[in-house]
C-alpha positions in Angstrom: -92.9 -12.2 2.1 -93.7 -9.0 2.8 -90.9 -6.0 4.2 -92.4 -6.8 7.6 -92.0 -10.3 7.7 -89.1 -9.8 5.7 -87.6 -7.4 9.0 -88.8 -9.5 11.5 -86.8 -12.7 10.5 -84.0 -10.9 10.0 -84.1 -9.8 13.8 -84.4 -13.0 14.3 -81.3 -13.6 13.0 -79.9 -10.8 14.8 -81.0 -12.5 18.2 -79.5 -15.9 16.8 -76.7 -14.4 15.9 -75.8 -12.3 19.6 -75.9 -16.2 21.2 -73.1 -17.6 18.6 -71.0 -19.4 21.1 -67.1 -19.5 19.8 -67.5 -23.0 18.0 -71.0 -22.4 15.8 -73.4 -25.4 14.9 -74.8 -24.7 11.4 -77.4 -27.5 11.9 -78.2 -25.9 15.3 -79.1 -22.7 13.2 -81.1 -23.8 10.7 -83.0 -26.0 12.9 -84.1 -22.7 15.3 -84.6 -20.4 12.0 -87.4 -23.2 11.0 -89.1 -23.6 14.6 -89.4 -19.7 14.2 -91.0 -20.0 11.0 -92.9 -22.4 11.2 -94.9 -20.4 14.6 -94.5 -17.6 12.3 -97.7 -19.5 9.7 -99.2 -20.4 12.4 -99.6 -16.3 13.3 -100.8 -15.9 9.8 -104.5 -15.2 8.6 -106.1 -17.7 6.2 -107.0 -14.7 3.9 -103.2 -14.2 3.6 -101.7 -18.3 3.4 -100.1 -19.1 0.3 -98.2 -21.8 -1.0 -94.7 -21.9 0.5 -92.2 -20.6 -2.4 -89.8 -23.2 -3.2 -86.9 -20.4 -2.7 -88.1 -19.6 0.4 -85.7 -21.5 2.5 -82.3 -21.5 0.2 -82.7 -17.9 0.0 -82.8 -18.0 3.8 -79.4 -20.5 4.0 -77.6 -18.2 1.7 -78.5 -15.4 3.8 -77.1 -17.0 7.0 -74.0 -18.8 4.9 -73.0 -15.1 3.5 -73.7 -13.6 7.4 -71.1 -16.2 8.8 -68.7 -15.4 6.2 -68.8 -11.4 7.0 -68.2 -12.2 10.8 -65.5 -14.7 9.5 -63.8 -11.9 7.4 -64.5 -9.0 10.0 -63.0 -10.5 12.6 -59.8 -12.4 11.0 -59.4 -8.4 9.5 -59.4 -7.6 12.8 -56.6 -9.7 13.8 -54.6 -9.4 11.4 -54.4 -5.2 11.9 -54.1 -6.0 15.5 -51.1 -8.4 14.4 -49.3 -5.5 12.1 -49.9 -2.8 14.4 -48.3 -4.9 17.0 -45.3 -5.5 14.6 -44.9 -1.9 13.6 -45.1 -0.3 16.9 -41.6 -3.7 17.7 -39.9 -2.0 14.2 -40.5 1.8 15.6 -39.6 0.8 19.4 -36.4 -0.3 17.8 -35.6 2.0 15.3 -36.2 5.0 18.3 -33.0 4.2 19.9 -31.0 3.8 17.0 -31.9 7.0 15.2 -31.8 8.9 19.1 -27.8 7.0 18.5 -27.7 8.3 15.5 -28.5 11.8 16.1 -26.2 12.2 18.9 -23.2 10.6 17.0 -24.3 14.1 14.2 -24.1 16.4 17.8 -21.1 15.0 18.8 -19.2 15.1 15.7 -20.7 18.3 14.9 -18.9 20.0 18.3 -15.7 18.5 17.8 -15.6 20.0 14.0 -16.9 23.2 14.8 -14.2 23.8 18.3 -11.4 22.4 15.6 -12.4 24.5 13.4 -12.1 27.5 15.8 -8.9 26.3 17.0 -8.0 26.8 12.5 -9.2 30.0 12.6 -6.9 31.3 15.8 -3.6 29.9 14.5 -4.0 31.1 11.1 -5.0 34.7 13.0 -7.9 35.3 10.6 -11.4 36.4 11.0 -14.9 33.9 10.6 -15.2 35.3 7.3 -12.0 34.9 5.8 -12.0 31.2 7.1 -14.7 30.9 5.5 -13.4 31.7 2.3 -10.9 29.0 1.9 -11.2 26.3 -0.2 -9.8 23.5 2.0 -12.8 24.8 5.0 -15.0 24.9 2.0 -14.1 21.4 0.9 -14.1 20.3 5.0 -17.3 21.7 5.6 -19.0 19.8 2.6 -17.5 16.9 3.7 -19.2 16.7 7.2 -22.7 18.1 5.8 -22.5 14.8 3.7 -21.6 12.5 6.4 -24.1 13.8 9.1 -27.0 13.4 7.0 -26.0 10.2 5.6 -24.9 8.1 8.6 -28.2 9.0 10.4 -29.9 5.0 8.4 -26.3 3.6 10.3 -27.5 1.1 12.7 -25.2 0.6 16.0 -23.4 -2.1 14.6 -21.7 0.4 12.2 -19.6 2.3 15.0 -16.2 1.3 13.7 -17.2 3.1 10.6 -18.7 6.1 12.3 -15.6 6.5 14.3 -13.4 5.9 10.9 -16.0 9.3 9.2 -15.3 10.9 12.5 -11.2 11.1 11.8 -11.7 11.3 8.3 -13.6 14.4 8.2 -11.8 16.0 11.2 -8.5 15.1 8.9 -9.8 17.7 6.7 -9.6 20.5 8.8 -5.3 20.7 8.2 -2.9 23.2 7.9 0.7 23.0 7.7 1.5 23.0 10.3 -0.7 20.7 12.2 0.4 18.5 9.1 4.3 18.5 10.5 3.1 18.3 13.8 2.2 14.6 13.1 5.6 13.4 12.8 6.8 11.1 15.7 10.3 12.7 16.7 11.5 9.4 17.9 10.9 7.1 15.1 12.3 7.2 11.3 9.3 7.2 9.1 9.0 5.3 5.8 8.0 5.8 2.1 4.3 5.6 2.1 3.7 7.1 5.7 6.4 10.6 5.1 4.6 10.7 1.3 0.9 11.1 3.6 2.9 13.7 5.6 3.3 15.3 2.7 -0.1 14.8 0.8 -1.6 16.9 4.4 0.7 19.0 3.6 0.1 20.1 0.5 -3.5 20.3 1.1 -3.6 23.4 2.5 0.6 25.3 2.1 -0.5 27.0 -1.4 -3.4 28.8 -0.3 -2.1 30.5 2.4 1.4 31.4 1.3 -1.4 33.3 -1.8 -3.5 34.4 1.2 -0.8 35.7 3.0 1.0 37.0 0.4 -2.0 39.4 -1.2 -2.2 41.0 2.8 1.4 42.7 2.2 0.4 44.2 -1.0 -1.4 47.3 1.0 2.1 47.4 3.1 5.2 47.3 -0.1 5.8 50.4 0.2 6.7 50.6 4.0 8.7 47.0 3.4 10.5 48.9 0.6 11.6 51.6 3.0 13.6 48.2 4.9 12.5 49.8 8.3 13.0 47.6 11.9 10.4 45.3 12.4 9.6 46.7 15.3 8.7 49.6 13.8 5.9 47.9 11.6 2.2 48.9 12.4 0.8 45.8 14.7 -1.8 44.3 11.5 1.4 43.6 9.8 2.9 42.5 13.0 0.1 39.6 12.7 0.8 38.9 9.2 4.2 38.2 9.2 3.9 36.2 13.0 1.3 33.8 11.2 2.5 33.3 8.5 5.9 32.6 10.0 4.1 29.9 12.0 2.9 28.4 8.6 6.9 27.6 7.9 6.2 31.3 5.5 9.6 33.2 4.7 8.8 37.0 3.9 10.6 37.4 0.6 11.2 39.7 -2.3 11.1 38.7 -5.5 13.0 40.2 -9.1 10.3 42.9 -9.3 10.8 44.3 -5.6 7.0 42.4 -4.9 7.3 41.1 -1.8 5.7 37.9 -0.6 5.7 34.4 1.6 7.4 31.1 0.5 7.3 27.8 3.0 9.9 26.0 3.1 9.7 23.4 5.6 12.6 21.1 5.1 16.0 23.8 5.2 14.2 26.8 6.1 14.5 29.9 9.1 12.0 28.5 10.7 12.3 24.4 10.2 11.0 22.6 12.9 13.6 19.1 13.7 11.4 16.2 13.8 11.2 16.7 9.7 14.7 14.5 9.6 12.3 12.0 10.8 10.6 12.1 7.1 11.8 9.5 4.5 15.0 11.1 2.8 13.2 10.2 -0.6 10.2 12.4 -0.1 11.7 15.5 0.0 11.5 15.9 -4.3 7.8 16.3 -3.6 8.8 19.1 -1.0 11.4 20.6 -3.2 9.3 20.8 -6.2 6.5 22.4 -4.4 8.6 24.8 -3.1 10.4 25.9 -5.7 7.6 25.8 -8.4 7.6 25.4 -11.7 11.9 25.1 -12.1 11.3 27.0 -16.2 9.4 30.1 -17.7 9.2 29.5 -21.2 12.3 28.0 -22.3 14.4 29.9 -20.5 15.4 28.8 -16.3 13.6 31.2 -13.1 17.1 29.6 -11.4 20.6 29.9 -11.6 21.4 26.7 -13.8 23.7 25.1 -10.3 20.2 26.2 -8.6 17.9 24.6 -11.0 20.5 21.3 -11.3 20.8 20.8 -7.5 16.9 20.8 -7.4 16.6 18.1 -10.1 19.2 15.8 -8.2 16.5 16.3 -4.9 13.5 15.5 -7.6 16.1 12.2 -9.0 15.4 11.1 -5.9 12.1 10.5 -5.3 11.5 10.1 -9.2 13.5 6.6 -8.9 11.5 5.7 -5.1 7.9 6.3 -5.5 6.0 2.9 -6.6 3.0 5.1 -6.7 4.4 6.3 -10.1 0.8 6.3 -12.1 -0.5 8.9 -9.5 -1.0 13.0 -10.7 2.0 14.1 -8.1 4.2 11.3 -8.9 3.2 13.1 -13.0 4.0 16.5 -12.2 7.2 15.6 -10.8 8.4 13.5 -13.5 7.3 16.6 -16.4 8.9 18.7 -14.6 12.2 16.7 -14.8 11.9 15.7 -17.9 11.9 19.4 -19.5 13.8 21.1 -17.1 16.9 18.5 -18.2 16.2 19.0 -22.0 16.2 23.2 -21.5 19.9 22.9 -19.6 21.6 20.4 -22.0 20.2 22.2 -24.8 21.5 25.7 -23.4 19.3 28.9 -22.5 20.2 32.7 -23.6 21.6 33.2 -19.8 23.3 29.7 -20.0 24.1 29.3 -24.3 25.4 25.7 -25.0 27.1 26.9 -28.2 29.2 30.4 -29.1 28.1 32.4 -31.8 30.5 30.7 -33.9 29.4 27.4 -33.0 31.5 26.1 -30.8 31.1 24.7 -26.8 31.0 27.9 -24.4 33.7 26.5 -21.5 30.8 26.8 -18.5 29.0 24.5 -20.2 31.9 21.9 -20.7 32.7 22.6 -16.9 29.0 22.0 -16.0 28.9 18.7 -18.5 31.6 17.6 -17.1 29.7 17.7 -13.4 26.7 16.0 -14.8 28.4 13.2 -16.0 30.4 12.8 -12.8 27.3 12.7 -11.0 27.1 15.7 -9.0 23.6 16.5 -10.3 22.4 12.8 -9.4 22.5 9.0 -11.5 19.7 9.5 -14.3 21.8 12.4 -16.8 25.6 11.2 -16.5 25.5 8.9 -19.3 24.4 10.9 -21.7 26.5 14.0 -20.3 29.2 12.1 -20.4 28.6 11.1 -23.8 27.5 14.5 -25.4 30.5 15.6 -23.5 32.6 13.5 -25.3 30.9 14.0 -28.7 31.4 17.8 -28.4 35.2 17.2 -27.2 35.4 15.5 -30.7 34.1 17.8 -33.5 31.8 20.5 -31.7 29.4 18.7 -32.6 27.1 16.3 -30.4 24.5 13.8 -32.9 23.1 13.0 -29.1 22.3 16.3 -27.9 20.5 17.1 -31.3 18.3 14.6 -31.1 17.6 14.5 -27.3 13.8 14.7 -26.4 12.0 14.2 -23.2 11.0 10.9 -24.1 14.9 10.0 -24.1 15.0 11.5 -20.9 12.4 9.4 -19.7 13.7 6.1 -20.6 17.2 7.2 -18.2 14.2 7.5 -15.3 13.4 3.9 -15.9 17.1 2.6 -16.9 17.5 3.9 -13.3 14.5 2.6 -11.2 15.6 1.1 -8.1 12.5 -0.6 -7.0 11.9 -4.4 -7.5 9.8 -4.3 -11.4 11.6 -2.0 -13.4 8.8 -0.6 -14.3 6.5 1.5 -11.8 3.6 2.8 -13.6 -0.5 1.5 -13.8 -0.1 1.7 -17.8 2.3 -1.2 -17.8 2.0 -4.8 -18.7 4.8 -7.3 -17.1 5.1 -11.0 -18.0 7.6 -13.6 -17.3 10.0 -15.1 -19.9 8.5 -18.0 -21.6 10.7 -19.7 -24.2 8.4 -22.3 -25.0 5.4 -19.1 -26.0 8.6 -17.5 -27.4 9.1 -20.7 -29.9 5.6 -21.2 -30.5 5.3 -17.2 -32.3 8.3 -17.9 -34.1 6.8 -21.3 -35.2 3.6 -19.8 -36.7 6.3 -16.7 -38.2 7.7 -18.9 -40.6 4.3 -20.6 -41.8 3.7 -16.8 -42.3 4.1 -13.7 -44.6 7.1 -12.2 -42.5 5.6 -8.7 -43.4 2.2 -9.4 -42.5 2.6 -11.2 -39.4 4.7 -9.0 -37.9 2.6 -6.1 -38.6 0.0 -8.1 -36.5 2.2 -8.6 -33.4 2.0 -6.4 -30.2 5.0 -4.5 -29.0 5.3 -7.5 -26.4 5.2 -9.9 -28.6 7.2 -8.3 -31.2 10.2 -7.6 -28.9 9.5 -11.2 -27.4 10.1 -12.5 -31.2 13.0 -10.6 -31.7 14.4 -11.6 -28.6 14.2 -15.1 -29.3 15.6 -13.9 -33.4 19.0 -12.9 -31.4 19.1 -16.4 -29.4 18.9 -18.5 -32.3 20.6 -15.8 -34.9 17.8 -15.8 -37.0 19.3 -12.3 -38.5 16.5 -11.4 -40.7 14.1 -11.6 -38.7 16.1 -9.1 -36.9 16.5 -7.0 -39.4 12.6 -6.9 -40.5 11.6 -6.1 -37.2 13.7 -3.4 -36.7 13.4 -0.1 -38.3 16.1 0.4 -40.8 17.5 3.7 -39.2 17.1 1.5 -35.2 19.6 2.4 -32.9 20.2 -0.8 -32.2 23.1 -2.0 -28.9 23.8 -5.1 -31.2 27.0 -5.2 -29.6 26.0 -6.3 -26.2 22.6 -8.4 -27.4 25.0 -10.2 -29.8 26.4 -11.7 -27.2 22.9 -13.2 -25.6 22.9 -16.8 -26.7 19.9 -18.1 -24.4 16.9 -16.9 -23.0 17.9 -17.2 -19.5 19.7 -14.1 -20.0 15.9 -12.3 -19.4 13.7 -13.0 -16.5 10.7 -10.2 -17.4 9.2 -8.4 -20.3 7.0 -5.2 -19.2 5.4 -3.6 -21.9 4.8 0.5 -21.0 2.1 2.0 -23.1 3.3 5.3 -23.5 3.1 8.1 -26.0 5.4 5.5 -27.8 5.8 1.9 -27.0 8.2 0.5 -24.8 9.8 -2.7 -23.5 12.3 -3.0 -20.4 14.2 -6.5 -20.6 14.5 -7.6 -17.2 18.6 -9.1 -16.6 18.1 -11.7 -14.6 20.6 -11.4 -11.5 23.4 -14.0 -12.2 24.0 -12.4 -15.7 23.6 -8.6 -14.3 27.4 -8.3 -14.2 27.6 -8.9 -18.1 24.6 -7.4 -19.2 23.7 -4.9 -16.8 19.9 -5.0 -15.3 17.4 -4.1 -17.9 17.4 -3.5 -21.8 15.0 -0.5 -23.1 13.3 -0.9 -26.7 11.6 1.5 -28.0 8.9 1.4 -30.9 7.3 3.4 -33.0 5.7 3.2 -36.1 6.4 2.9 -39.7 5.3 5.5 -42.4 2.6 2.2 -43.2 1.4 2.6 -39.7 3.0 -0.3 -38.1 4.9 -0.6 -34.8 9.1 -1.4 -35.2 11.6 -1.5 -33.1 13.5 2.0 -33.6 16.3 1.6 -30.5 17.7 -0.7 -28.0 19.0 1.2 -24.5 20.8 -1.0 -22.2 
């Protein structure tokens, strides 16, 4: 078959496909093709006739089947693409309102944010550039930017999340006055509610104190003249009014420099609603207002002022159950370090005279501490030191006193359930059967080897069990030779029912508190604090017991 015949046959095939019905019948197609082939052969001349090739018909069949397959593929592809296109359009139609809604939320919160931001600028009496330089404003701007960029993908069902996000972002725009204005004047707040108020107040007050204090530098010559405030230039009046509005008072330090310090609790500009805060929160405000109580190894304030501040801080330390927080840790460190300096004496308030005898004013101070004038935590220690000094002008308790000892005194006076409030504490109930099991293992083992492998909590458990059964050799093996143990009280313990819980505090030195059951507290006190440290071989042993 030459090229012309092939082209003609293809033309016939095309006409046949143009007449195809939706339901194609292959047999009919092949019959038509054979009839047309016969007609074509009759028209050919004799000289060109050749025996029909045995490959001619199969070739046509193959071409026909391939054409049908191609038509099917094209039709299927078209239908699939149309369906996919329709689905894509549906998705787009659903996403568009969602994106539009989220963009509307972004516009809404941005408008509210900028409005509140400008209100704060006017409240603080600062310029736009000065406002932008505040760290708390930078933090707030960054938070707004983060949430407005990352909430565009949220669904309409996330409305509550968006509301909470909006509240959180707007709360970043805060001033000391706005924080305390959140106090409900008609209701007493819980400690947690009061702490949240403190957290908002603390966020900005120190930065604003520094800002307004720095603005005073150029006016110090005028301020030192002590002229009437009405004679101050208008710019200085604006600074003072803005600072006063944030509960800040104009002060002068020992070097004659002027500065602002906020005192919202009992200062000149304190508001009545501050008394609605829980009284246990005031220790945090006291520290924020006074700052560090020490300057190197001396006091920044008088001994009397310092002791009064420590009493206020003590109440917060004893009441706050969030003692794992950094805020609590700062207060605790200040309390421990300052009391140690107070009791050891300073250059301005020495404990001893040059000839080694106690100063009378120091003894008077100890008496006030022992009487509870400056709190509960240090009463017993002050009383012990006072008695020892009165006897022979020397106190072993004072000579050996450390900040760690003061920390144990805080734990002894904890007023909350569970006696130790710290994230690094393991608390377990007393299980006599478990203690007995540990004791039986001990009896089958080498004493030192067995004790060395015990963790502090199990060591104390074994020690208490040894006391109740009268095993003095085991008690001696667990105690350091120089241990200061309160055996006079513990020797009376004949049953583990006396104890309800053990709590292991994993500090610089491990410590275990043994909580006394309620019905025995009149006889033994609330708890025993058992201190441990490592011996020369590097193994823990009990070094002291405090009731």
